[in-house]
PyMOL commands that place a pseudoatom at each C-alpha (Angstrom):
pseudoatom trace, name=CA, resn=MET, resi=1, chain=A, elem=C, hetatm=0, pos=[123.313, 147.780, 90.048]
pseudoatom trace, name=CA, resn=THR, resi=2, chain=A, elem=C, hetatm=0, pos=[120.318, 145.714, 90.876]
pseudoatom trace, name=CA, resn=PRO, resi=3, chain=A, elem=C, hetatm=0, pos=[120.103, 141.978, 91.535]
pseudoatom trace, name=CA, resn=GLN, resi=4, chain=A, elem=C, hetatm=0, pos=[118.319, 141.432, 88.065]
pseudoatom trace, name=CA, resn=GLU, resi=5, chain=A, elem=C, hetatm=0, pos=[120.456, 143.276, 86.176]
pseudoatom trace, name=CA, resn=LEU, resi=6, chain=A, elem=C, hetatm=0, pos=[123.477, 141.352, 87.863]
pseudoatom trace, name=CA, resn=ALA, resi=7, chain=A, elem=C, hetatm=0, pos=[121.433, 137.992, 86.990]
pseudoatom trace, name=CA, resn=ALA, resi=8, chain=A, elem=C, hetatm=0, pos=[120.904, 139.158, 83.408]
pseudoatom trace, name=CA, resn=GLN, resi=9, chain=A, elem=C, hetatm=0, pos=[124.692, 139.733, 82.802]
pseudoatom trace, name=CA, resn=LEU, resi=10, chain=A, elem=C, hetatm=0, pos=[125.613, 135.970, 84.094]
pseudoatom trace, name=CA, resn=ALA, resi=11, chain=A, elem=C, hetatm=0, pos=[126.392, 133.397, 81.477]
pseudoatom trace, name=CA, resn=PRO, resi=12, chain=A, elem=C, hetatm=0, pos=[124.055, 130.813, 80.976]
pseudoatom trace, name=CA, resn=VAL, resi=13, chain=A, elem=C, hetatm=0, pos=[125.122, 127.360, 82.887]
pseudoatom trace, name=CA, resn=ARG, resi=14, chain=A, elem=C, hetatm=0, pos=[126.841, 125.218, 80.333]
pseudoatom trace, name=CA, resn=LEU, resi=15, chain=A, elem=C, hetatm=0, pos=[126.444, 121.381, 80.545]
pseudoatom trace, name=CA, resn=PRO, resi=16, chain=A, elem=C, hetatm=0, pos=[127.975, 118.592, 78.029]
pseudoatom trace, name=CA, resn=GLY, resi=17, chain=A, elem=C, hetatm=0, pos=[124.851, 117.254, 76.005]
pseudoatom trace, name=CA, resn=GLY, resi=18, chain=A, elem=C, hetatm=0, pos=[125.367, 113.802, 76.931]
pseudoatom trace, name=CA, resn=PHE, resi=19, chain=A, elem=C, hetatm=0, pos=[125.208, 114.944, 80.757]
pseudoatom trace, name=CA, resn=ALA, resi=20, chain=A, elem=C, hetatm=0, pos=[121.831, 116.534, 80.502]
pseudoatom trace, name=CA, resn=ALA, resi=21, chain=A, elem=C, hetatm=0, pos=[120.062, 113.939, 78.684]
pseudoatom trace, name=CA, resn=PHE, resi=22, chain=A, elem=C, hetatm=0, pos=[118.400, 110.930, 80.231]
pseudoatom trace, name=CA, resn=GLY, resi=23, chain=A, elem=C, hetatm=0, pos=[119.555, 107.504, 78.735]
pseudoatom trace, name=CA, resn=TRP, resi=24, chain=A, elem=C, hetatm=0, pos=[119.396, 104.030, 79.126]
pseudoatom trace, name=CA, resn=GLN, resi=25, chain=A, elem=C, hetatm=0, pos=[122.221, 104.076, 81.397]
pseudoatom trace, name=CA, resn=ASP, resi=26, chain=A, elem=C, hetatm=0, pos=[120.508, 106.555, 83.942]
pseudoatom trace, name=CA, resn=ALA, resi=27, chain=A, elem=C, hetatm=0, pos=[117.294, 104.209, 83.493]
pseudoatom trace, name=CA, resn=CYS, resi=28, chain=A, elem=C, hetatm=0, pos=[119.318, 101.178, 84.787]
pseudoatom trace, name=CA, resn=ALA, resi=29, chain=A, elem=C, hetatm=0, pos=[120.996, 103.245, 87.713]
pseudoatom trace, name=CA, resn=VAL, resi=30, chain=A, elem=C, hetatm=0, pos=[117.628, 104.669, 88.774]
pseudoatom trace, name=CA, resn=LEU, resi=31, chain=A, elem=C, hetatm=0, pos=[116.215, 100.760, 88.833]
pseudoatom trace, name=CA, resn=ALA, resi=32, chain=A, elem=C, hetatm=0, pos=[119.347, 99.678, 90.695]
pseudoatom trace, name=CA, resn=LEU, resi=33, chain=A, elem=C, hetatm=0, pos=[118.534, 102.159, 93.316]
pseudoatom trace, name=CA, resn=GLY, resi=34, chain=A, elem=C, hetatm=0, pos=[115.158, 101.534, 93.571]
pseudoatom trace, name=CA, resn=LEU, resi=35, chain=A, elem=C, hetatm=0, pos=[116.147, 97.517, 93.895]
pseudoatom trace, name=CA, resn=VAL, resi=36, chain=A, elem=C, hetatm=0, pos=[118.561, 98.308, 96.580]
pseudoatom trace, name=CA, resn=THR, resi=37, chain=A, elem=C, hetatm=0, pos=[116.215, 100.660, 98.343]
pseudoatom trace, name=CA, resn=GLY, resi=38, chain=A, elem=C, hetatm=0, pos=[113.480, 97.898, 98.518]
pseudoatom trace, name=CA, resn=LEU, resi=39, chain=A, elem=C, hetatm=0, pos=[115.915, 95.268, 99.555]
pseudoatom trace, name=CA, resn=LEU, resi=40, chain=A, elem=C, hetatm=0, pos=[116.912, 97.626, 102.386]
pseudoatom trace, name=CA, resn=LEU, resi=41, chain=A, elem=C, hetatm=0, pos=[113.424, 98.535, 103.287]
pseudoatom trace, name=CA, resn=SER, resi=42, chain=A, elem=C, hetatm=0, pos=[111.731, 95.079, 103.094]
pseudoatom trace, name=CA, resn=PRO, resi=43, chain=A, elem=C, hetatm=0, pos=[112.837, 93.614, 106.632]
pseudoatom trace, name=CA, resn=LEU, resi=44, chain=A, elem=C, hetatm=0, pos=[111.444, 96.791, 107.890]
pseudoatom trace, name=CA, resn=LEU, resi=45, chain=A, elem=C, hetatm=0, pos=[108.049, 96.582, 106.312]
pseudoatom trace, name=CA, resn=ARG, resi=46, chain=A, elem=C, hetatm=0, pos=[107.788, 92.986, 107.134]
pseudoatom trace, name=CA, resn=LEU, resi=47, chain=A, elem=C, hetatm=0, pos=[108.020, 93.891, 110.719]
pseudoatom trace, name=CA, resn=PHE, resi=48, chain=A, elem=C, hetatm=0, pos=[105.197, 96.116, 110.364]
pseudoatom trace, name=CA, resn=THR, resi=49, chain=A, elem=C, hetatm=0, pos=[102.890, 93.956, 108.000]
pseudoatom trace, name=CA, resn=ARG, resi=50, chain=A, elem=C, hetatm=0, pos=[103.349, 90.483, 108.931]
pseudoatom trace, name=CA, resn=ALA, resi=51, chain=A, elem=C, hetatm=0, pos=[100.358, 88.214, 110.088]
pseudoatom trace, name=CA, resn=ARG, resi=52, chain=A, elem=C, hetatm=0, pos=[100.043, 88.184, 113.782]
pseudoatom trace, name=CA, resn=PRO, resi=53, chain=A, elem=C, hetatm=0, pos=[97.730, 85.497, 115.424]
pseudoatom trace, name=CA, resn=SER, resi=54, chain=A, elem=C, hetatm=0, pos=[94.888, 86.961, 117.288]
pseudoatom trace, name=CA, resn=ARG, resi=55, chain=A, elem=C, hetatm=0, pos=[94.458, 86.411, 121.119]
pseudoatom trace, name=CA, resn=ARG, resi=56, chain=A, elem=C, hetatm=0, pos=[91.085, 84.578, 120.338]
pseudoatom trace, name=CA, resn=LEU, resi=57, chain=A, elem=C, hetatm=0, pos=[92.741, 81.982, 117.910]
pseudoatom trace, name=CA, resn=GLY, resi=58, chain=A, elem=C, hetatm=0, pos=[95.437, 81.583, 120.581]
pseudoatom trace, name=CA, resn=ALA, resi=59, chain=A, elem=C, hetatm=0, pos=[92.796, 81.028, 123.300]
pseudoatom trace, name=CA, resn=ARG, resi=60, chain=A, elem=C, hetatm=0, pos=[90.916, 78.593, 121.384]
pseudoatom trace, name=CA, resn=ALA, resi=61, chain=A, elem=C, hetatm=0, pos=[93.962, 76.359, 120.532]
pseudoatom trace, name=CA, resn=GLU, resi=62, chain=A, elem=C, hetatm=0, pos=[95.492, 76.394, 124.172]
pseudoatom trace, name=CA, resn=ILE, resi=63, chain=A, elem=C, hetatm=0, pos=[91.404, 75.443, 125.332]
pseudoatom trace, name=CA, resn=ALA, resi=64, chain=A, elem=C, hetatm=0, pos=[91.732, 72.634, 122.911]
pseudoatom trace, name=CA, resn=ARG, resi=65, chain=A, elem=C, hetatm=0, pos=[95.095, 71.545, 123.966]
pseudoatom trace, name=CA, resn=LEU, resi=66, chain=A, elem=C, hetatm=0, pos=[93.599, 71.657, 127.620]
pseudoatom trace, name=CA, resn=ARG, resi=67, chain=A, elem=C, hetatm=0, pos=[90.422, 69.487, 126.424]
pseudoatom trace, name=CA, resn=GLY, resi=68, chain=A, elem=C, hetatm=0, pos=[91.953, 65.919, 126.597]
pseudoatom trace, name=CA, resn=ALA, resi=69, chain=A, elem=C, hetatm=0, pos=[94.071, 66.651, 129.783]
pseudoatom trace, name=CA, resn=PRO, resi=70, chain=A, elem=C, hetatm=0, pos=[93.472, 65.439, 133.246]
pseudoatom trace, name=CA, resn=GLU, resi=71, chain=A, elem=C, hetatm=0, pos=[90.892, 67.450, 135.388]
pseudoatom trace, name=CA, resn=ALA, resi=72, chain=A, elem=C, hetatm=0, pos=[93.523, 68.927, 137.556]
pseudoatom trace, name=CA, resn=LEU, resi=73, chain=A, elem=C, hetatm=0, pos=[95.508, 70.051, 134.914]
pseudoatom trace, name=CA, resn=ARG, resi=74, chain=A, elem=C, hetatm=0, pos=[92.596, 71.470, 132.777]
pseudoatom trace, name=CA, resn=LEU, resi=75, chain=A, elem=C, hetatm=0, pos=[91.432, 73.494, 135.597]
pseudoatom trace, name=CA, resn=ALA, resi=76, chain=A, elem=C, hetatm=0, pos=[94.882, 74.671, 136.297]
pseudoatom trace, name=CA, resn=GLY, resi=77, chain=A, elem=C, hetatm=0, pos=[95.398, 75.371, 132.672]
pseudoatom trace, name=CA, resn=LEU, resi=78, chain=A, elem=C, hetatm=0, pos=[92.369, 77.437, 131.829]
pseudoatom trace, name=CA, resn=ALA, resi=79, chain=A, elem=C, hetatm=0, pos=[92.949, 79.640, 135.223]
pseudoatom trace, name=CA, resn=ALA, resi=80, chain=A, elem=C, hetatm=0, pos=[96.358, 80.416, 133.946]
pseudoatom trace, name=CA, resn=LEU, resi=81, chain=A, elem=C, hetatm=0, pos=[95.022, 81.141, 130.546]
pseudoatom trace, name=CA, resn=LEU, resi=82, chain=A, elem=C, hetatm=0, pos=[92.316, 83.726, 132.150]
pseudoatom trace, name=CA, resn=ARG, resi=83, chain=A, elem=C, hetatm=0, pos=[95.015, 85.057, 134.124]
pseudoatom trace, name=CA, resn=ARG, resi=84, chain=A, elem=C, hetatm=0, pos=[97.168, 85.675, 131.201]
pseudoatom trace, name=CA, resn=LEU, resi=85, chain=A, elem=C, hetatm=0, pos=[94.561, 87.064, 129.067]
pseudoatom trace, name=CA, resn=ASP, resi=86, chain=A, elem=C, hetatm=0, pos=[92.875, 89.269, 131.583]
pseudoatom trace, name=CA, resn=PRO, resi=87, chain=A, elem=C, hetatm=0, pos=[95.045, 89.811, 134.621]
pseudoatom trace, name=CA, resn=GLU, resi=88, chain=A, elem=C, hetatm=0, pos=[92.655, 92.080, 136.655]
pseudoatom trace, name=CA, resn=ALA, resi=89, chain=A, elem=C, hetatm=0, pos=[89.573, 89.184, 135.927]
pseudoatom trace, name=CA, resn=ALA, resi=90, chain=A, elem=C, hetatm=0, pos=[88.397, 87.231, 139.204]
pseudoatom trace, name=CA, resn=LEU, resi=91, chain=A, elem=C, hetatm=0, pos=[88.067, 83.483, 138.824]
pseudoatom trace, name=CA, resn=PRO, resi=92, chain=A, elem=C, hetatm=0, pos=[84.392, 82.416, 138.566]
pseudoatom trace, name=CA, resn=ALA, resi=93, chain=A, elem=C, hetatm=0, pos=[83.542, 80.905, 142.333]
pseudoatom trace, name=CA, resn=PRO, resi=94, chain=A, elem=C, hetatm=0, pos=[83.083, 77.155, 141.155]
pseudoatom trace, name=CA, resn=THR, resi=95, chain=A, elem=C, hetatm=0, pos=[86.569, 77.557, 139.284]
pseudoatom trace, name=CA, resn=ARG, resi=96, chain=A, elem=C, hetatm=0, pos=[88.153, 78.607, 142.514]
pseudoatom trace, name=CA, resn=ARG, resi=97, chain=A, elem=C, hetatm=0, pos=[86.644, 76.258, 144.852]
pseudoatom trace, name=CA, resn=ALA, resi=98, chain=A, elem=C, hetatm=0, pos=[87.873, 73.313, 142.390]
pseudoatom trace, name=CA, resn=LEU, resi=99, chain=A, elem=C, hetatm=0, pos=[91.190, 74.702, 142.052]
pseudoatom trace, name=CA, resn=TYR, resi=100, chain=A, elem=C, hetatm=0, pos=[91.900, 75.132, 145.856]
pseudoatom trace, name=CA, resn=ASP, resi=101, chain=A, elem=C, hetatm=0, pos=[89.680, 72.532, 147.111]
pseudoatom trace, name=CA, resn=PRO, resi=102, chain=A, elem=C, hetatm=0, pos=[90.480, 68.832, 145.904]
pseudoatom trace, name=CA, resn=ALA, resi=103, chain=A, elem=C, hetatm=0, pos=[87.401, 67.358, 147.389]
pseudoatom trace, name=CA, resn=SER, resi=104, chain=A, elem=C, hetatm=0, pos=[85.170, 69.776, 145.410]
pseudoatom trace, name=CA, resn=PRO, resi=105, chain=A, elem=C, hetatm=0, pos=[84.024, 68.743, 142.116]
pseudoatom trace, name=CA, resn=ALA, resi=106, chain=A, elem=C, hetatm=0, pos=[84.808, 70.545, 138.883]
pseudoatom trace, name=CA, resn=ASP, resi=107, chain=A, elem=C, hetatm=0, pos=[82.272, 71.564, 136.120]
for i in range(1, 107): cmd.bond("trace and resi %d" % i, "trace and resi %d" % (i + 1))
show_as sticks, trace
zoom trace
């Protein structure tokens, strides 16, 4: 006996009539599952889609905050900002002199 003959002799699958039909209860269940899935996934999606402040805007805000500060504090703050944004960058020579030599005038 071949597998095709054996499959032909099997009785058809019997399901109750109401079980095979898609009704309003099934639609409500699908809607509820979709809402629960959305509620569970929304915190995860919020992590990936939230607005992040740009480095440029952060640097401009820091510079604006330092604008009214005393000269020594302003120079130290600008040097710290430069070091934080680009650790490999060298300080400009006038800024380095102004930071480490109190007698040197700062621009």
